[in-house]
C-alpha positions in Angstrom: -63.9 203.4 -16.5 -61.6 205.2 -14.1 -63.2 208.0 -12.1 -60.8 211.0 -12.4 -62.7 213.5 -10.4 -60.9 215.0 -7.6 -62.0 214.3 -4.0 -62.5 217.5 -2.2 -63.2 217.8 1.5 -64.8 221.2 2.3 -64.1 222.0 5.9 -66.3 225.0 6.6 -69.2 226.3 8.6 -72.5 225.5 6.7 -76.0 226.9 7.5 -77.6 227.0 10.0 -77.1 229.7 11.1 -77.1 231.6 8.0 -74.3 234.3 7.8 -72.1 235.5 5.0 -69.3 233.0 5.3 -71.7 230.0 5.7 -73.6 231.2 2.6 -70.5 231.3 0.5 -69.3 227.9 1.7 -72.7 226.4 0.8 -72.4 228.0 -2.7 -68.9 226.6 -3.2 -69.9 223.1 -2.1 -73.0 223.2 -4.4 -71.3 224.5 -7.4 -68.1 222.3 -7.1 -70.3 219.1 -6.9 -70.6 219.3 -10.7 -66.8 218.9 -11.1 -65.6 217.0 -8.1 -66.6 214.6 -5.3 -67.4 216.9 -2.5 -67.2 215.7 1.1 -68.6 218.2 3.6 -67.1 218.6 7.1 -69.4 221.0 8.9 -67.5 223.2 11.3 -70.7 225.2 12.4 -71.3 225.6 16.1 -75.1 225.9 15.2 -75.1 229.2 17.1 -73.5 232.6 17.0 -73.8 233.1 20.8 -70.4 232.4 22.6 -70.8 230.0 25.4 -69.2 226.7 26.8 -71.6 224.8 24.5 -70.5 226.9 21.6 -66.9 226.1 22.1 -67.6 222.4 22.8 -69.5 222.1 19.6 -66.7 223.9 17.7 -64.0 221.4 19.1 -66.3 218.5 18.4 -66.8 219.6 14.9 -63.1 220.2 14.2 -62.2 216.7 15.6 -64.9 215.0 13.4 -63.4 217.2 10.4 -59.9 215.9 11.3 -61.2 212.3 10.8 -62.8 213.4 7.5 -59.6 215.0 6.2 -57.4 211.9 7.1 -60.0 209.7 5.5 -59.9 211.9 2.4 -56.1 211.3 2.2 -56.8 207.7 1.3 -58.9 208.6 -1.7 -57.5 209.3 -5.2 -56.5 213.0 -6.0 -57.5 214.4 -2.6 -57.9 218.2 -1.8 -58.8 220.2 1.2 -60.8 223.5 0.7 -61.0 225.5 3.9 -61.8 229.1 4.8 -59.2 230.6 7.1 -60.7 231.2 10.6 -60.2 234.5 12.4 -58.2 235.2 15.5 -57.3 232.1 17.6 -59.8 230.2 15.6 -56.8 229.9 13.1 -55.6 227.2 15.4 -58.4 224.9 14.0 -57.5 225.9 10.5 -53.8 225.0 11.1 -54.7 221.7 12.5 -56.9 220.6 9.6 -54.4 222.1 7.0 -51.5 220.3 8.7 -53.4 216.9 8.5 -54.0 217.6 4.8 -50.3 218.4 4.2 -49.2 215.2 6.0 -51.6 213.1 3.9 -50.3 214.9 0.7 -53.4 216.6 -0.3 -53.8 219.7 -2.4 -54.7 222.7 -0.2 -56.9 225.7 -1.0 -57.3 228.4 1.8 -60.0 231.0 1.3 -59.4 234.3 3.2 -62.5 236.3 4.2 -61.0 238.7 7.0 -58.4 241.4 7.2 -57.5 240.4 10.8 -54.1 239.0 9.6 -53.8 240.9 6.3 -52.8 244.5 7.4 -50.4 243.2 10.2 -48.3 240.1 10.2 -49.7 237.5 12.7 -47.7 234.5 14.0 -50.7 232.2 13.6 -51.2 233.2 10.0 -47.4 232.8 9.3 -47.6 229.3 10.8 -50.6 228.5 8.5 -48.8 229.7 5.4 -45.7 227.7 6.4 -47.6 224.5 7.1 -49.7 224.7 3.9 -46.5 225.1 1.9 -45.7 226.6 -1.5 -48.0 224.3 -3.3 -51.1 225.8 -1.6 -53.6 228.1 -3.2 -54.6 231.1 -1.3 -57.8 232.8 -2.3 -58.6 236.5 -1.7 -61.5 238.8 -2.0 -59.7 241.5 -4.0 -56.3 242.6 -5.4 -55.8 244.8 -2.4 -56.1 241.9 0.0 -53.7 239.8 -2.0 -51.0 242.5 -2.3 -51.0 243.1 1.5 -51.0 239.4 2.2 -47.9 238.9 0.0 -46.1 241.8 1.6 -46.5 240.1 5.0 -46.3 236.4 4.1 -43.6 235.4 1.6 -43.6 232.2 -0.4 -44.1 230.6 -3.7 -47.8 229.9 -3.0 -50.4 230.6 -5.7 -52.9 233.4 -5.3 -56.4 233.7 -6.7 -59.1 236.4 -6.5 -62.8 235.6 -5.8 -65.0 238.5 -4.9 -68.2 238.0 -2.9 -70.1 239.9 -5.7 -70.4 236.7 -7.6 -72.7 235.3 -4.7 -75.1 238.3 -5.0 -77.9 239.0 -7.5 -78.7 242.5 -8.9 -81.5 244.0 -6.9 -84.9 244.3 -8.6 -85.6 247.6 -10.3 -88.0 249.0 -7.7 -86.8 252.4 -7.1 -89.1 254.9 -5.4 -90.1 258.1 -7.2 -87.7 261.0 -6.8 -88.2 263.3 -3.8 -87.1 266.8 -2.8 -85.5 265.2 0.2 -82.2 263.2 0.1 -82.7 259.8 1.8 -79.5 258.4 3.4 -79.4 255.1 5.1 -77.4 252.5 7.1 -78.3 248.8 7.1 -76.2 246.7 9.5 -76.0 245.5 13.0 -76.4 248.9 14.6 -73.4 249.3 16.9 -70.5 251.7 17.4 -68.3 249.4 15.4 -70.5 249.4 12.4 -70.8 253.2 12.4 -74.1 253.9 14.1 -72.9 256.9 16.0 -71.1 258.5 13.0 -74.4 258.0 11.0 -76.3 259.9 13.7 -73.8 262.6 13.9 -73.8 263.0 10.2 -77.6 263.2 10.1 -77.5 265.9 12.8 -74.8 267.9 10.9 -76.9 267.8 7.7 -80.0 269.0 9.5 -78.0 271.8 11.1 -76.9 272.8 7.6 -80.4 273.1 6.6 -80.3 270.2 4.1 -83.5 268.4 3.1 -82.6 265.0 4.4 -84.1 261.9 6.1 -82.0 259.3 7.7 -83.1 255.6 7.6 -81.8 253.0 9.9 -82.3 249.2 9.3 -81.0 246.4 11.3 -81.1 244.9 14.8 -80.0 246.7 17.9 -78.2 244.3 20.3 -77.0 246.6 23.1 -79.2 248.8 25.3 -76.9 251.8 25.1 -77.2 251.8 21.4 -80.9 251.6 21.5 -80.9 254.5 23.9 -78.8 256.5 21.5 -81.2 255.9 18.6 -84.2 256.8 20.7 -82.6 260.0 21.9 -81.7 261.0 18.3 -85.3 260.3 17.2 -86.5 262.6 20.1 -84.1 265.2 18.8 -84.6 264.8 15.0 -88.3 263.7 14.9 -89.4 262.5 11.5 -85.9 263.1 10.1 -84.8 259.7 11.6 -86.6 256.5 11.0 -85.6 253.1 12.3 -87.4 250.1 10.6 -85.7 247.3 12.5 -84.2 244.1 11.0 -85.0 243.5 7.4 -84.5 240.5 5.1 -85.2 239.4 1.6 -87.6 241.6 -0.5 -87.9 244.0 2.5 -84.2 244.7 2.5 -84.2 245.2 -1.3 -87.0 247.6 -1.0 -85.3 249.6 1.8 -82.1 249.9 -0.2 -83.9 250.9 -3.4 -85.6 253.7 -1.4 -82.3 255.3 -0.5 -80.4 257.9 -2.4 -77.1 257.4 -0.5 -76.0 254.4 1.5 -73.7 255.6 4.3 -71.3 253.0 5.7 -68.9 254.5 8.3 -67.7 251.2 9.5 -65.1 251.3 12.3 -64.5 247.5 12.2 -60.8 247.1 11.7 -61.1 243.6 10.1 -63.8 244.8 7.6 -63.1 243.0 4.4 -65.8 243.0 1.8 -69.3 243.6 3.2 -72.1 242.3 1.1 -74.5 245.0 2.1 -72.3 247.7 0.2 -72.7 245.6 -3.0 -76.4 245.2 -2.4 -76.8 248.9 -2.1 -74.7 249.5 -5.3 -76.9 247.0 -7.1 -79.9 249.0 -6.0 -78.6 252.1 -7.7 -77.7 253.8 -4.5 -74.7 256.2 -4.1 -72.2 255.2 -1.4 -70.2 257.0 1.2 -67.8 254.8 3.1 -64.6 254.6 5.0 -61.7 253.0 3.0 -61.4 249.8 4.8 -60.6 246.3 3.5 -61.6 246.0 -0.1 -64.0 248.9 -0.1 -61.4 251.3 -1.6 -61.1 248.9 -4.5 -64.7 247.9 -4.9 -66.3 251.4 -4.6 -64.8 254.0 -7.0 -65.1 257.8 -6.6 -67.9 257.9 -9.3 -70.2 256.1 -6.8 -69.3 258.5 -3.9 -66.4 259.4 -1.7 -64.2 256.8 -0.2 -62.9 258.5 3.1 -59.6 257.7 4.7 -60.2 256.3 8.3 -57.9 259.0 9.7 -60.1 261.7 8.4 -63.2 263.3 9.7 -66.0 261.3 8.2 -68.9 263.6 9.2 -67.4 266.7 7.7 -66.4 265.0 4.5 -69.7 263.2 4.1 -71.8 266.2 5.0 -69.9 268.3 2.3 -70.6 265.6 -0.3 -74.3 265.4 0.5 -74.6 269.2 0.3 -73.0 269.1 -3.1 -75.4 266.4 -4.3 -78.3 268.3 -2.7 -77.3 271.4 -4.7 -76.7 269.4 -7.9 -79.2 266.7 -8.2 -77.8 265.6 -11.7 -74.5 264.7 -10.0 -76.4 262.7 -7.4 -78.3 260.9 -10.2 -74.9 260.2 -11.9 -73.4 258.8 -8.8 -76.4 256.4 -8.3 -76.2 255.3 -11.9 -72.4 254.8 -11.5 -72.9 252.6 -8.5 -75.2 250.3 -10.4 -72.8 250.1 -13.3 -69.9 249.4 -11.0 -71.7 246.5 -9.3 -72.6 245.0 -12.7 -69.0 245.2 -13.9 -67.7 243.8 -10.5 -70.1 240.9 -10.7 -69.1 240.0 -14.3 -65.4 239.9 -13.3 -66.2 238.0 -10.2 -68.1 235.4 -12.2 -65.0 234.7 -14.4 -62.7 234.6 -11.2 -65.1 232.3 -9.5 -65.0 229.9 -12.4 -61.2 229.8 -12.1 -61.5 229.1 -8.4 -63.8 226.1 -9.0 -61.4 224.8 -11.6 -58.4 225.2 -9.2 -60.2 223.3 -6.5 -61.4 220.6 -8.9 -58.0 220.3 -10.6 -59.4 221.3 -13.9 -57.6 223.2 -16.7 -58.4 226.9 -16.4 -60.4 228.4 -19.3 -58.1 229.9 -22.0 -55.0 228.1 -20.7 
């Protein structure tokens, strides 16, 4: 009997270390194994700390993956699935994609960053050209795909696969309602991820006399950021609480204890942060900047999506005051966030099935 399953090389970073992209690559590899022969080429450097050792491990892993891609070209019905690297790391993606194209393999490129979406970049142009019109490009949301098509012309095929499919709904462990409004930020606590805007927002709400508590969760890497949090705690007292890094059930409990998740990210390449989905799944209203896919994933029923050119603190403070004066509207926003996540995850599950079919060269459902 002839084995007709497609041979798929997945050239991606796998855990450890465990981060968002590695987790998704692991999910794709595991789920795809039911439909195709999966051959892993691990591009992980085994560390997030940049050093000479880091770069040497990256180069070594890419060279080993190059051998794996070429070997796959000798197998029947070969395919390369590869996440597009960011910045100059796209050179590695281009190398492996070029080898797959030379050996006449199907190519699926998964985009996880807006670094080359909002502006045309020559490395991404080279990748799109080398991958060719037969390639499949995978995006996190429709907004991402539309902006990509605007900057990179071609007859390539586009698919959507949201990160929401890789997340489970948070357990129903909400705390009892309180007279105070609990706002929170969970992230790496840096300027780029909105730490200082969060602290300014909390100060503004306190000055307005709002009954509010600010909750911070996440590691603080830089000493100046730690000093800023400590200074704010001295100023605000019990109004500001930092609980440190949280994982698993502790993270779920933190998000469930919030009324409003505040995400004033200044990260220009922000794409589709899982933590916003996690907050929504915990029935938490959201106030965020409109970056990446956030303006599509979070609708206004869940909370305001603020243009990055606008004053975040003023807009967010005004919304929190409205919710403080009208607790029914806050409850409605929290319920809408949960409903929105549920709907997004259902759509994402169908889209993810289409992605697996495209990689495995199977007929799409309903076609």
